[in-house]
ZANU-197669 format. One record per residue (C-alpha): residue in one letter; y, x, z. Coordinates in Angstrom, 3 decimals. Layout:
  rest     north      east        up
     A         Y         X         Z
...
end
This chain:
  rest     north      east        up
     X  -115.376   -36.937   156.146
     X  -115.857   -34.732   159.202
     X  -118.921   -35.660   161.216
     X  -119.529   -34.480   164.751
     X  -122.920   -33.540   166.167
     X  -122.699   -35.043   169.661
     X  -124.613   -35.123   172.908
     X  -123.930   -36.005   176.548
     X  -124.520   -33.233   179.079
     X  -124.097   -31.864   182.565
     X  -122.508   -28.424   182.689
     X  -123.590   -26.278   185.632
     X  -121.061   -24.043   187.377
     X  -120.808   -20.350   186.462
     X  -122.986   -19.300   189.428
     X  -125.877   -21.441   188.202
     X  -125.425   -20.362   184.579
     X  -125.512   -16.717   185.718
     X  -128.811   -17.272   187.591
     X  -130.323   -18.981   184.557
     X  -129.028   -16.302   182.175
     X  -130.434   -13.537   184.407
     X  -133.906   -14.621   183.293
     X  -132.956   -13.489   179.768
     X  -132.946    -9.886   180.950
     X  -136.743   -10.005   181.032
     X  -138.627    -8.491   178.135
     X  -140.021   -11.492   176.361
     X  -139.549   -12.298   172.646
     X  -137.354   -15.353   173.180
     X  -134.180   -16.421   171.416
     X  -132.240   -16.877   174.636
     X  -129.515   -19.526   174.920
     X  -126.153   -17.803   175.490
     X  -124.926   -18.206   179.070
     X  -121.881   -20.230   177.992
     X  -124.133   -22.743   176.192
     X  -126.461   -23.521   179.118
     X  -126.403   -27.244   179.929
     X  -128.604   -30.201   180.837
     X  -128.710   -32.732   177.992
     X  -128.516   -36.298   179.244
     X  -128.753   -37.804   175.752
     X  -128.645   -36.387   172.235
     X  -126.567   -38.599   169.919
     X  -126.575   -36.697   166.633
     X  -124.260   -36.667   163.631
     X  -121.395   -39.103   164.219
     X  -118.250   -40.222   162.415
     X  -114.900   -39.614   164.207
     X  -114.244   -43.327   164.779
     X  -117.620   -43.763   166.483
     X  -116.892   -40.713   168.671
     X  -113.893   -42.593   170.101
     X  -116.023   -45.692   170.719
     X  -118.657   -43.622   172.512
     X  -115.955   -42.047   174.699
     X  -114.471   -45.451   175.566
     X  -117.878   -46.849   176.468
     X  -118.872   -43.774   178.531
     X  -115.679   -44.153   180.574
     X  -117.285   -47.228   182.191
     X  -120.216   -45.277   183.681
     X  -120.186   -45.505   187.496
     X  -122.497   -43.245   189.483
     X  -121.711   -41.551   192.770
     X  -121.546   -37.715   192.654
     X  -124.733   -35.965   193.779
     X  -126.296   -32.567   194.470
     X  -128.753   -31.312   191.861
     X  -131.379   -28.665   192.703
     X  -132.323   -26.217   189.943
     X  -135.871   -24.943   190.321
     X  -139.039   -24.128   188.469
     X  -139.762   -22.949   184.952
     X  -141.898   -24.481   182.245
     X  -142.472   -24.778   178.524
     X  -142.500   -27.467   175.853
     X  -144.760   -28.702   174.498
     X  -147.285   -28.758   177.288
     X  -150.147   -28.658   174.756
     X  -150.402   -26.214   171.899
     X  -148.146   -23.234   171.253
     X  -145.090   -23.152   173.514
     X  -141.793   -23.457   171.668
     X  -139.160   -23.938   174.412
     X  -138.750   -22.192   177.768
     X  -136.872   -24.261   180.346
     X  -135.700   -24.402   183.963
     X  -136.190   -27.684   185.798
     X  -134.191   -29.670   188.298
     X  -136.746   -30.048   191.051
     X  -137.687   -33.492   192.282
     X  -136.710   -36.665   190.441
     X  -133.186   -37.342   191.613
     X  -132.318   -41.036   191.815
     X  -128.672   -40.616   190.852
     X  -129.538   -38.350   187.921
     X  -131.744   -41.108   186.529
     X  -129.070   -43.738   187.304
     X  -126.631   -41.621   185.323
     X  -129.079   -41.304   182.450
     X  -129.633   -45.071   182.356
     X  -125.916   -45.852   182.395
     X  -125.218   -43.229   179.719
     X  -127.959   -44.787   177.566
     X  -126.555   -48.287   178.115
     X  -123.028   -47.120   177.219
     X  -124.177   -45.381   174.032
     X  -126.467   -48.234   172.946
     X  -123.560   -50.675   173.366
     X  -121.854   -48.735   170.557
     X  -124.878   -47.872   168.416
     X  -128.080   -49.811   169.038
     X  -129.897   -47.622   166.524
     X  -129.844   -44.428   168.583
     X  -133.232   -42.789   169.000
     X  -134.518   -43.216   172.551
     X  -136.701   -40.455   173.986
     X  -138.282   -39.866   177.366
     X  -136.083   -37.972   179.790
     X  -137.408   -34.719   181.216
     X  -134.298   -33.171   182.816
     X  -134.121   -29.425   182.194
     X  -131.975   -26.522   181.072
     X  -133.243   -24.993   177.834
     X  -133.334   -21.231   178.421
     X  -134.627   -20.185   175.025
     X  -136.819   -20.777   172.048
     X  -140.052   -18.836   171.868
     X  -140.891   -16.765   168.849
     X  -144.389   -16.958   167.424
     X  -144.738   -13.323   168.512
     X  -144.941   -14.319   172.189
     X  -148.357   -13.419   173.500
     X  -149.867   -16.185   175.633
     X  -150.710   -13.681   178.391
     X  -147.115   -12.385   178.417
     X  -145.721   -15.903   178.701
     X  -148.215   -16.850   181.427
     X  -147.336   -13.663   183.308
     X  -143.593   -14.398   182.995
     X  -144.066   -17.951   184.282
     X  -146.276   -16.745   187.151
     X  -143.713   -14.097   188.188
     X  -140.987   -16.743   188.259
     X  -142.976   -19.659   189.639
     X  -140.634   -19.859   192.646
     X  -137.453   -19.639   190.551
     X  -134.443   -21.344   192.107
     X  -130.778   -21.328   191.249
     X  -128.190   -22.643   193.694
     X  -128.102   -26.439   193.830
     X  -124.816   -27.758   192.531
     X  -122.647   -30.830   192.936
     X  -122.624   -33.038   189.858
     X  -119.226   -34.680   189.884
     X  -118.728   -35.097   186.135
     X  -120.499   -35.317   182.808
     X  -119.349   -34.418   179.315
     X  -119.384   -35.762   175.799
     X  -120.149   -32.573   173.885
     X  -119.867   -31.432   170.268
     X  -122.245   -28.892   168.789
     X  -120.413   -26.633   166.341
     X  -121.871   -24.108   163.884
     X  -121.096   -20.483   164.712
     X  -122.698   -18.330   162.034
     X  -126.435   -18.850   162.381
     X  -126.070   -20.085   165.955
     X  -124.223   -23.011   167.521
     X  -121.586   -23.251   170.180
     X  -120.849   -26.260   172.351
     X  -117.484   -27.726   173.237
     X  -116.634   -30.506   175.666
     X  -114.895   -33.296   173.767
     X  -114.249   -35.388   176.868
     X  -115.009   -35.123   180.578
     X  -115.958   -38.158   182.676
     X  -115.567   -37.986   186.452
     X  -118.387   -39.537   188.460
     X  -117.386   -42.207   190.937
     X  -119.077   -44.952   192.865
     X  -118.810   -48.545   191.649
end
């Protein structure tokens, strides 16, 4: 049986992806996310059977949130304590509609599978995974140089049910279904 590794995401426009990807030109030992894979994960679902994929899509079609503008600004790392493993770009201030969207996406997914793992939501674009070879001073210097990082804000008018597909040792992402944002 074919299982799909799914997640729900926002896909930024090419101009924003290019600004985010430009950070990868810096000399830092990071496994950078390819420009075409840059996204903001709203909810990771995980390995899913095809019939459940259809149920998720049907449930997500009922999400109703008005389109909004999302600022992209600031850089940081996860975890905040201990050795950094992930370099990310943030989305500025807490945007009410972004969190409304997250809540409705969660409600839609939980209506199909109440056993999904729920995690805190820290909206961000993963830029890369840090190698153990990253010197703390180099990372701190990189973050300090880009403390005022901003990409163009963009209009969020849709969200996507995404599939993560193996591509050699990496992964590529494909939109399975697009959902247009609209007010209730």
